[in-house]
Steps between C-alpha positions, in 0.01 A plus 500: 500500500163339420479126570403416137815667369708310756346172384573580138861593573541188710367279219728676251815440708405139575442434129827669407687299761348176374594587144856583604524175693382311195762670278773437757393137533501452124843661467635288786377175345615602154850568633515160667344311208622666183357236268176433686331774705224390736225721635268423790133591473407851612335370816839380633712794381552631855701197615874518557674521160783262585263229622273547201782456250643206691168315489484511123334159468183655639500803270341555163737504205497824300730697274481866400261560213781605267691176565230235548388272219132432560408146399161471327228361721429134419169424329238403757471125537187354349275324751470123464213383283255266677357222289267202509555159344224296342520142371184323386391233751541230233871587459780384728666822627817314600594405145687736266245715319509785249469830686250764389543848645150655495474880530165655589377838378429826679266443793555124484672256732645147499155368591351682200728298272452171685121524457551527124755223448411238760266317258759478221639177647845562352791307657704810583601692812334841502696766690284810542677810638311779670573841348661747746251790492153506653226573245136490605427158645813355338848596382678656203841486333492870407419800718225613260328384185755514213310775315537725807877453536771701328698281261823516702328400823299226327818347356682527834223332702450229241868412469542496878208258532630265231857517628386413851307197377793391284721514810254268679493231232828322584399455865152384400628235259748388765234480769247312286606213268449648154504363144646745250503877513198675654197614301349843572129580465361845578176695472477878444777661712627147563516456122716811475738349754498174299591693183781673690635170635505355149712780353711597802573151636458274197749244628288426808165403354381252238168652404299815579122525460397865553121546501358849435829684548764691305871578502580873532810641337791486570467196731733228378721718281801418721452124533812356662524177300449579130650170380352273767184295530173663408151418627197480278210735560138409430293810571122479545298817448133597476391676185275733700750582775438865591779525761787358297405542137578223255735736313721523810527120514587485129770766543639309800518180296689674220747665737568181696562318173755767404667436837542135406202356691260312270137599561166355396202727564163324531194727486177397673215656305249477785714644780562839651749564781437156646645160581204314354415128532597458136839657571545262792428203277752631252753544780440136590577394141815717498624342822416149378712563192784632712481196728527275198820680402639463853430127494644449153 
């Protein structure tokens, strides 16, 4: 008989013997463990069946497909969010201070925000998270620009980002002495996250200042605390914004108001999709007013 045929027959009988051994092993273990059958990986199926069943602590747990209840895989854990803290040199960082969570836009970074707020000289503690996704020379909260994302994916990524930041807030306010509930400021994608925090976690923040962002539907429709505390929202938006049109900001303000979050939309006639010096001065006035309320 040709050697090739002999090799094929040999492989066939070896495979059949291995399969039979696996069936016999499974039946043996099932007989001995009626409620909980255990199967060793295929690579160890040639070991003695009695020893394999006796060493059940080292085996993988498995039930027949028609009996097993497959538990859903847990959602992947979100990576921790790195952040930077900035306090103006004229302010004592050891004293209790209002906390401002500052959220940069797509392609930005904590340093991007610090460069724009370090001259405000506001006695607050700025906590500036770094978004989780690389984007150009910086980072982003969403995997793509919002206009390039399907609505379902946009809502999922946005709610995950805001939920993760909301989960961080208790540990941040415990770590750093804080006056009052945190304030959230965001630009562009960071503004979208700020909007989401305001409607999804209203009990955790005092004020949201989204700049050049919007709130996509249906984010916030299932707010968990309909009768609880509500933040105020003061939204700043450029009249000539060609990335997030002014109409989107107006629609967001109306929808958030329907959700029980009071909104004031302030339009900057000279601005496009920008965080302009005039907007920064207005942010300073907003924070000064909030500090006066904290001290009252």
